[in-house]
N, C-alpha and C positions, 0 to 999 in steps of 0.2 A: 844794600840788602837790609831789610828791616829784621831786627831781632826781637825776641820776646821781652828783652830789657826795654827796647824802644816802644813796644806795644803798650807796655804799662805806663811809661812816661807821657806818651801821646794822647793820654786821657786827663785825668785829674791834676797832673803836674805841669801841664802847659796851658790850660784853658782857664785858670784863676780859681777852680774849685778847691784845691788843697789849700792854696794860698788864703782864700776867704775864710776857711775854717782855722787856719794856723798862721796868722798875719805875720807873726815874727819868726817862723819856721823853727821854733823851739830853741831859739838862741839863748835863752835864759839857763838852759841846761849846759852850755857850751864849756864853761870854766871847769865843772864837774868832770865831763866827759873827756876834756882835754887832759886833765892831771892823770887820768886812768892810762891814757895812752903814753904819756910823757914817762911815766914809771916803767912801762914795758920797753919803750924804745931804749932806756938806759941800758938794758940788758942785750942790746943788739949793736952791732957796729955798722950802723946804717949811714950811708952818703946820700941816698936818695929815697923818697917816700912819695907814693902814690896814694890818693884817696879817691875812692869811687862812690858816687852818689852822695857828695859831701853837703848838699843843700845850700844854705846861706853862707857856708865857709867860715863861720866864727870859730869852730873847733880847730880846723887846720891852721887858721891865722894864729890862735893862741899857742899851738904846738910849735909852729914855725918860729914864733917870736922867742920861745923858750930854747930852741935848738938851732941857733943861727949857722952852725956848721953843716947843716943838712939841707939839701935842696928838696922842696916840696912842690908838688903839682896836684891839682884837684880837677877830676872829670866829673861831669854831670850833664844829664840829658835834659834838664828841665829849665825852660826859658824863664818861668816864674822865678826860679831860685838865682838865675843869673843877675837879676835886678839888684841883688844885694852885694855883688862882687867888687864893684868899683872901689869901694872904701876899704877893701881888705887887702890891697896889693901891698907886697914887701919884696925886699931884694932876693930873698930866697923862697919865694912863693909865687906860682903862676896858676891861673885857672883856664879851663877850657870847656865850652859847651859842646861836648862829644861823648861818644860812646867808647869808653875804654877798651871793651871787648872787641871793637872793630879795629883798633889801632895796633901798632907795633910796640907801644910804650911798655917799658919794663922798669922796675925799680928794686932796690934792695928790700924794701917793705911795702906792702899794700894794705891800706886801711880800708876796712868794710864795716862802718859803724851804723847799726840800726838801718841796714840798707835792703839786704836781700829778702826781709819779710814782705818787702812792697813789690817784688818782681814776680810777674807771672810764672816763668819757667826758672824758679830759683835753683833748681838742680843743674840745669844747663848753664845758667849764669855762674854757679860756683866752679863748675868744671872748667869753664873757659876762664874765669878769673885767676886760676892758679898758674896759668901760663905767663902772668904779667909780674911775677915777683918771685923771690926766694923765701921770704918770710911774710907772715900775714897776721894781722890783728884784727880780730872780729869782736864786736859788741852786739850781743843778740838779745833782744827783749824776751823775758820768760812770761808769755801770755797765758800759758796753760797752767791753771791751778784750780783748786777746788772752788774757791770763792767764785771765780769767773765762769766755771761751768755751771754753777748753780744760779748764777744771775745773768745779766745780759753784757757781761764784761767783754767777751769776744766780740760781741755786736758793736760795742762802742770803739773797741780797738780797730775794727774795720772801717766803721763810718767816720770816726773823728781823727785817726792818724793813718788810715790808708793800709793797714796790714791785711795781706791776703793770705798769710801763713802764720801759724801759731806754734810755738815751741815751748818744751820745758828742757831742764837740764839734759835728761837723757837723749831726747830726740834732737836737740842741737849738736851735741857732740857726735851722735850717729850720723847725722847729715853730713857734717864736715869729714868724718872718716870714709863715708861711702862716696864722697865726691873727691877723694884722692888727697886728703890733708892729714898730716901727722899732727897730732895735738901735742904741744910741748908744755903748755901750762894753761890752766883754766880756773877761774874762780867766780863765784857769785857775788855781784856788787849790788848793794842796797840803796839805791838812789833815794829813797824815802829818808835816810838818815842824813841826807846832805842837801835835798832840795825841798822847797816848800811844796805843799800840795797844790795841783793846778786846777781843781774843781772840787766841787762838793763831795763827789763820791770818793775822791782820794782823801778829803778831810776825815770822812767816816771811817776810812780804812787805816789811817795813819798810826793810831794808837794800838789797835790790834797787831799790826804789822811789826810795830817796834817791840811790843811785848813778845811776840812769837819769835822775832829775831834773836832776842837775848835769852829766852827761856828754853827754846827748841832747837836753836841753831839754824844757819841759813838754808841748808838743803830742805829740811821739814818745813820751815816757814815758807820757803819759796813754793813748795808743793801745795800747801794749804791756802796762803793768802796772797802769793804773788808780790809784785812791786820790785823785782829784782832784774837784772841783766846778767847775762854770762859773758865775761870777758875772756877771750881766748887768743893765746899766742900759737901759731901753728906754721908749719913749713910744708911744702910740696913733698908728698910721699914718693920716694925714689924706687920702691920695689913693691 
C-alpha cells in the first residue's frame, strides 16, 4: 500500500531531481546537526535509535560513532540517497531503503531531522510516526519569517530544498502537540552562527541575522529574519 510518505519520495527524491540540485545532500551540515542530537541523547537512557528520512546518512553515522553503546538504524525511501550509504556502515549502524511507517520497527528514540517539511501528508506522517518510539527528537526548519514573506524566500525553500510545508516556532510546536506529542524541551538553534553561508542570499542575510540574534534574542530574530531551526525533544502523549 502506498502512503503519502511514498508519494512524496517517488518524485524528486528518486528521479535525480533533488540530487541534481543538492549533489552532496547537505552533508556539510552534518557535524553541526549531529552535535545537537548527541547533546539531547545524553539526557535519555536509550539503547536503540531509529532515524526516518536520514538522507545521505552522515548525521546518523557521526552520532553512532559518538555513542557506541547504542544501536542505530536509518530508514529512507529515496534510492538517490541510498547511493551514499555503503561507506557509512558501522558495527552499531544499519540502513534500509524502506518506509518506517509501514514496518513494525520500534526504538527507544526516533530521530526526525529536517524531514516532515518534505512530506505531502505531514500530519498523517507524524501521527503514525509516534507509534514507532518512546521518545522523539525533531529538528524543524523555521521557514516562516518576515524577511521570507516579503521576498521569495519560501519559493526558494520549495524549489531548492523541497519544502512543501513551512513553520515558525509557534506552528511547529502546535503541530507536534496536535499530532499527539508531549514536548519536553525545545530551543531555537542558529545555524548561521556555526555554518558558512551556502549561497549569495545567505551571505547577504548573515550580518543582519547575527546582529538581530545578539541584540533582540533568538525568538524575535527568528520571527524577523529566520535562519533558525527548532530542536525538540518529545514523547508520545499518553492522555
